[in-house]
N, C-alpha and C positions, 0 to 999 in steps of 0.2 A: 153660858150661852154666847154665841157669836152674834154681835149686833152691829149694824152699820147705821150711822146717824148723820143727819145733815140739816142745815138751816140756812135761811136767807138772813139778810141784815136785821130784819125785825125779830128774828128768833134766835140769833146767835148767843145772847146772854143766857137765856133759858136753856138752850142746848148745852152750853158749857157746864151748867149746874147739873144737868142730867148725865152728861158724860162722867163727871166726878162721882155722882151717885152710882152709876152702873159699874164703873171700874172698882169702886169701893166695895161693891157687892160681889166682885170676882168675875164679872163678865169680860169677855174679850170684845173691845169696842174699837171700831174703825170710824174715825171722825173725818168726813169728807169736806168739812167746812160749812160755811164761811167762818172766818175767824175775826170778823170785825163788823163795825156798823156802816161801812161804806155800801152804798146801794149795789145790789147784785140781782140777777134774774133767778127767781126761785125754781124754774124748771130745770136749770143746770144741776142743782143739788138734788132735786126730787128724782131725776133719772139716775144719778149715781147710786143713790140709796136703793131705788127699785131694781136696778140691774144687779146690784150686789146680792139682793135677796133672790131674784129670779135665777141667777147663776149658781145659787147654793153657797155663796161665800159667807153668808150670814143667815141665821135662822129667822131673824126678825129685823125690821127696819123701823127707825123713828125719824120723823120729819117735824120741823118746827118753823112756822112762818107767822105772819101777823094773824090770819084767821084760821089757818090750817086747810082751807078750802082749795086754794090754788095748788098747794103741794099734793093734796090727795088726788086732785084731777090729773095732774101731770104723772104721778106715780102709777095711777091706774091705766095709763096708756101702755105700760110694759106688761107683756104676757106673763102670767104666773103671779102677778102681784094683785093682792086684794087689800088695798089701802082703805082704812077707816078713819074718819074724822072723829076724834075723841072729845066729847063734851063733858062727860062725867064717868066715874068709875063703873057704874052699872052698864052704861052703853058700851064701854070698852070691853067689859067682860062678856057681854052679849055678842059683840062682834067677833070675839075669839071663839066662844062656844058654838055659835050658829053659823058664822061666815068664814071661819078659819082665817081671819084677817092676819096678814103677815107684815103689814106696815101700819104704824100708828102715826097719824098726823095730828099735831097739836097747834092750836092758835094761841100764840104768846100774848096777844092783845086781850084775850078773853079768859085766859087760864092763869091763875096764880101759881107760884112755884110749888107750894105744898100739894095742890090739886094735881099738877102735872106729875110730880113724883109718885103720888098714889096711883094715878092712871097707868104710868109706866110699870109699876109693880104688878098691877092687875093684868096688864097686857102680857107680861112675861110669864106670869104664874098660871094663867088660865089655859086649860087644854081645850082643844076642839072636841066636841061631843060625837062627831061622826053620825052614824045612823041615817035618818032621813035627811040630815043636813049634808052628808057626804054626797048624796044623790044630786043635791042642788049645786054643790061646788063642781061636781062633774059636768053639769050643764053649762056652768060658766066657762069651764076649761074647754068644752066642746065649741062654745061660741068663739073663744080665742083662736082655737085651731082653724075654724072655718073662715075666720077673717084675717088670718096670718097672710101677709102679702097683699091684702086689698088696700 
């Protein structure tokens, strides 16, 4: 699977471990940074990941910052992106099955490495259920089209 991943300074260490995991599993990974602990602005990385997913350059995106909240807010400003904040494996699976989430945001301050690794596995392995959920995603997409340019 093609994956684009990014983090701010608070998430770069966890991101590096996730990149290693993903590549080890055979995924094609584009790491947009950051590459160190120097303070950076999380929206800069969130938009790179979100746009990569929205343009179809990657099937899924992963974001890591301190809480995951700022990254998910910024990523969701890009049409076609449904970023979900992952708190546990069950929630991540649910966000894929029912919401067709295509970007996962993880909070490095609140998520240990083992949990993050498991959430990423669930995020990549879980399929969208479609059915009644597809109708709801279509409504989200209609909202995006209606507000494009506003």
